[in-house]
C-alpha positions in Angstrom: 62.5 61.5 10.6 59.3 59.8 11.1 59.7 58.4 14.4 56.7 54.6 14.8 56.6 53.9 18.8 55.6 49.8 18.9 54.1 48.8 21.8 54.5 45.0 23.1 51.9 43.3 25.6 53.5 40.8 27.3 52.0 37.5 28.0 49.6 37.8 25.2 50.3 33.6 23.6 50.2 31.6 26.5 52.4 28.6 25.2 51.1 25.5 27.7 47.1 27.2 27.2 47.7 26.3 23.6 49.3 22.4 23.7 46.6 21.7 25.9 44.2 23.1 23.6 46.2 21.6 20.8 45.5 17.8 22.4 42.2 18.4 23.6 41.8 18.5 19.6 43.5 15.7 18.9 42.8 12.9 22.0 39.6 11.2 20.6 41.8 10.8 17.1 45.6 10.9 18.5 46.2 7.2 16.3 44.9 7.8 13.6 45.9 11.6 13.2 49.1 9.5 13.5 48.2 7.0 11.5 46.8 10.4 8.9 51.0 12.8 9.5 53.2 9.5 9.5 51.8 7.5 6.0 51.4 10.5 4.6 54.9 12.1 4.8 55.9 8.0 3.7 54.2 8.7 0.4 55.7 12.5 -0.3 59.2 10.8 0.4 59.9 8.6 -1.5 58.7 10.4 -5.2 61.8 12.1 -6.2 62.3 16.2 -6.0 58.8 16.4 -3.0 56.3 16.6 -6.1 53.8 14.6 -3.7 54.8 16.5 -0.8 52.2 19.4 -1.7 48.8 17.2 -1.8 50.3 15.3 1.0 50.5 17.8 3.3 47.7 19.9 1.9 45.4 16.0 2.9 47.0 16.2 6.4 45.7 19.6 6.6 43.1 18.7 5.4 42.4 16.1 8.1 43.0 18.8 11.1 40.4 20.8 10.4 38.8 18.0 9.7 38.9 17.4 13.6 39.1 21.4 14.6 35.4 21.7 12.7 34.6 18.4 14.8 33.6 16.1 12.0 34.7 12.8 11.7 38.6 12.3 11.1 38.9 9.7 8.5 42.4 8.1 6.6 41.3 8.4 2.8 40.8 12.3 3.7 44.5 12.5 4.0 44.0 12.2 -1.0 41.9 15.1 -0.6 45.0 16.8 -0.8 44.9 15.9 -4.4 41.9 17.8 -5.1 44.5 21.0 -5.6 47.5 18.8 -7.2 48.7 21.7 -8.8 48.6 24.7 -6.3 50.1 22.1 -3.9 52.9 21.1 -6.3 53.8 24.4 -6.8 53.6 25.9 -3.8 56.6 23.3 -2.6 58.1 23.4 -5.7 58.6 27.2 -5.1 59.1 26.7 -1.3 62.1 24.3 -1.6 
């Protein structure tokens, strides 16, 4: 029998530091991010079977990644998720 020992490291992830870093990333454009998220979820919920859930969440994540890359975040970027519509619809239907 092979014995595998796993070494746990305590205190590696610091939740408060993660929240502080996340807030620092979005505080400049908080209302834009909030609007993008609310509108994306509303649009995704209007269509039955969650068909638009994948593309809208891809668009929301695209906006957040733009902010992380220090690029300007625009509301129209929400619809960039439709560039990957087939992959996102398939993944959202499999995830249901």
